[in-house]
N, C-alpha and C positions, 0 to 999 in steps of 0.2 A: 504494500500500500504506500502511496506517496506521502512524504512528510508534510505535504500541504494540508492534509487532513487535520493536523494538529494546530494549524493557525487559521484555517479558513473553514467556515461552517455553512450550513444551509445548502442552498442549491449550487453553490460554487465549490463545495467540498468534493474532491474526486471520488466517484462511487467505486465500490469494490467490484471487480470484474467477476463474472461467472467462470470464465476461463482465461488463462494467460498463455500465450504461445511465443515461441521464438521461431521466427521465419527467416530463412537465409535468402538474401538478395543475390542477384546474378554474380556479384564479385565476392560473395561469401559473408558480407556484413550481416550480423545477426540483428534482426529487427524485433523490438518489443511490440507485441500485439495483444490487445485486450478484446474479449468478446463479452458483450452484455446482453441480457434478455433471452427469451425462449429460442431454442435452436431451430425450430421449424417456422419461425416468424419471418415476415418480409425483411430483407437485409438493407442496412444502411452502412456505408463506409465513410469514415471521417478522416480527413487529412489536415493536420494543423499547420500553422504558419511559422515563420522565422522567429526563433528564440522561445517558442512555446512547447507544448507537450500534450499528451492525451488529456491532461487535467484541464486544458483550455475548453474542452467540450463538455465539461461537467453538467451544465444545465441541460444540454441536449440529451446527454446520456440518461440523466435522471428521469427525464420526461418520456423519451422514446423507448427505453428498455422495457417498459411495461408490456408493449405489444409489438416490438420490433427486435430483430437481432442486430445489435449495434456493434460494429467493428471499428476500433480506433487503434492507431499505431503511432509510435514515436518516430519522427523523421531521423535520419542518421545524425548522430551528434547531439540529439535532443532527448530530454527525458531519460528513459532507461535503454535507449539505443546508443551504442558506443560510436564515437567519431570515426571517420574514415578519411583517408587521403583523397578519395574520390568525392569531389564537390562539383555539382553541375546539374543541369536539367536532365541529362541522360541517367544519372544516378537516381534522381527523384522518380523518373519514370520507371526505372528498373525496380525500385522499392515498392511502388504502388502495384505494379504488375505481380510482384512476388506475394504481396499481401492478398490480392484478389485471387490468385491461383491457389493459395494455401487455405483460404477461409470460405470460399464459395464453391458449391458443387458444380458438376458439369451442366452447362446450360443455365445456371442460376444467374439472374440479373439483379443488380442492386442500384439504389440511388447513391451516387458518390458526391459528397460535399467537401469542398476545399476552401479554406480560409487563407487569404494572403498567399504565402509561399505554397500552401496546400492547393490553392486554386491554380497556381502556376504548375504544380505537379500534375493536376488533371489535364491541363493543356499539353504538357510535355508528353503525357502517356496516351493522348487521345488517338493517335494513329497506330498504336501498338495492338497486335492481335488479341492478347489477353484482355486488354481494356475493352476492346470492341465486343468481345465475347461475353463480358459481364456487366457492362454499363447499360442501365436502362434509362437513366436521366442523370443530370448533374446540377449541382448548385454551386455557383461561384460567388463567394463572399469577399468583399473588400480586397479585390485583387486587380492585376493588370497583366498585360502581355509584353510591354516594353516601356522605355523612357521613365522608369520608376523614379530615378533620382532627379531628372530634369523637371518632372511634374510635381514632385513633393512640395508641400507647403509647410513643412515642419519649421523652417526658418522664415520669419515674417519679412521677406525681402521681395523686391521686384523680380519676376522671372528673368532668367538670363544666365550668362556664364558664371558670374560671381556667385549667385545663389546655388547653382549646380555644384560648383567647386566646393563651397562651404558645406553643403548638404552631404556630399560624398565623404568629407572628412568627419562629420558628425556621426553619420550612420555606420561608417567603417572604422570607428574608433576601436583601438585595442585596450582602452582603459577598462579596468574592472568596474562593475556597477556597485559593488559593495553591499552592505546590509540594506534592508528596506527601511528607510528612515522617512519622516514626514516630508523632507525635501525631495527624496527619491520618488515618493508617491506623487508629489506635485509635478515633477518633471515628466514622469511617465504618463500621468493623466493629460497633461498639455499635449504631449507628442502623439499619443495613441488613442485618446478617448474624448468623448464629447464633454462639454462643460457641465452637464447635469448628471454625469455618471455617479452612481451611488458609491459611497466610500467602501462598501463591501466588495463591489465590483473592482474598484481600483486596487484594493488590497490583494484580491485574488490574482489579478493580472500581474501586479508587481512581484508577487511571490514566484509566479511561473517564469516571468522574463528574467528575474535576477538569478534564477537557478540555472540558466543556460551558461555554460562555460564561455569565457570571453574569447577563447581561441576559435570556438565554433561560431560564435556570433560574428567575429571578424571574417572568417572564411566564407560564410554564406552571404555576408554583405557584399562581397566581391561578385558573387554569382548574380545577385539581384541587381547590382549596379550595371552589369553588362547584359542583362536579360533581353532577349529578342525572340519572343514566341508568337509574333504576329502571324507567321506562316502556319502555326499550329491551329489557329482558330477554325479554319475550314475543315480540319480533321475531326472536330467535335460534331459527330453525326447523330447525336441523340438530343432529345429536348433539354434545353438548358435555361435555368433561371439565374438572374444576376441580381445581387443585393449589395448596396453600398450605403454608408452613412453620409449625410450631407456635410458633416464636420470632420470627415476623414482627411487627415493631413498626410498620411503615408501613401495611400492610393486614392487620391481625390476622385470625385464622381466622373471626371473626364475619362478616366480609365473604364469605368463601368459602362458608360455610354458608347465608348468605342467597341467594347466587347459585344454589347447588345446589337450594335449595328453590323458587326462582322460575323457573328455566330450563325451558322446555317439554320438552326432550329431554336432560336431564342424565343422562349414562351413568355418572358416578362422581365422587366427591369424595375426594381423597387428601390427608391431612394428614401432612406429613413431620416426624417428631420432631426437635426441636433445630435445624431449618433456619430461617434468617431470610428476609428479603424477596427476596434475590437467588437464587431457586430454580434458574434455569437454570445458574448458575455454581456454586452450593453443592451442588446435587444433580443433576449433569449426566446421570447414568445413569437415574434415575427419570423425569426430564423428557423426555429423548430417547426412552426406552422408551414413554412415553405417546404421543408423536408417531408413533412407528413403529406402535404398535397401531392408532391411528386411521387411518393410511394403509392398513395391511393390511386393515382392515375396510371402509373407505369409499371408497378411491381405487383406480383402475386406471390403468395407463400410457396416455398419450394421444398420438396422432400429431398433430403440429401443425407449422405453418410457422415458420421462423425469425422472431422479432420484428423489426419494421421500424425500431425506434428506433435512433438513431445512438449508437454507443459513446461514452462520455464520455472 
């Protein structure tokens, strides 16, 4: 169980998984995977973002696990998945494919939801055979496909080369975040959350983000800086919902609008007023509702054998 349980309570406390698995990615990286809810229920797969972990999806897991099989995993270097020298969109796609292949039965399809870097993972994997075999629909939360640093409004400066240069230095900093102090919470809230975010939400996000090793944070910041997945949008050949907060400084609504315009089967774009980048935590009801709607429209329960992977 995550140590976050001892400092975060209520809907933001990480739930206890029904099963935990270790799934090997293509390069051998062992991925920590959790399965929540009834084994025969319709499946949902959750991919978290940069500096986060499965704990980020606590509110969705608590709500959905009553009648869904919810599969969540830690991206490499995050949570309980060890870091790897391989950092890039191909590694992200490899990892998602490995999770889908290990946890879903033959022919079984799931709704795949990705937040921030998790949404980029969905885009990177969209053209892969395993993804296409198992994706029924996708939810892309607070994410983008390119120009992440150039479009970021974390620094209150006029758009241009100076803001981009400074933003790159801030997001790519190697400095340790240190303990979660009142100042640290204020900084994190400003950069990643809306002005009305509840203190419990801020605390939950701060604990998760500060738990990410600084070397991992720095390594993946370089990947996000150079991200170019515009070409991958046409590979998303399933229904796709897009969600963004209007107060998102890391992936402002301009990204969501571009995604919605380019996705072959975009079924809706929702802009949540006053919500920042951490949409699944800040707006758990709307995000969970979107997942439920996608499942009810595109997924049916699937009878499958118990996965053969050994419990971690």
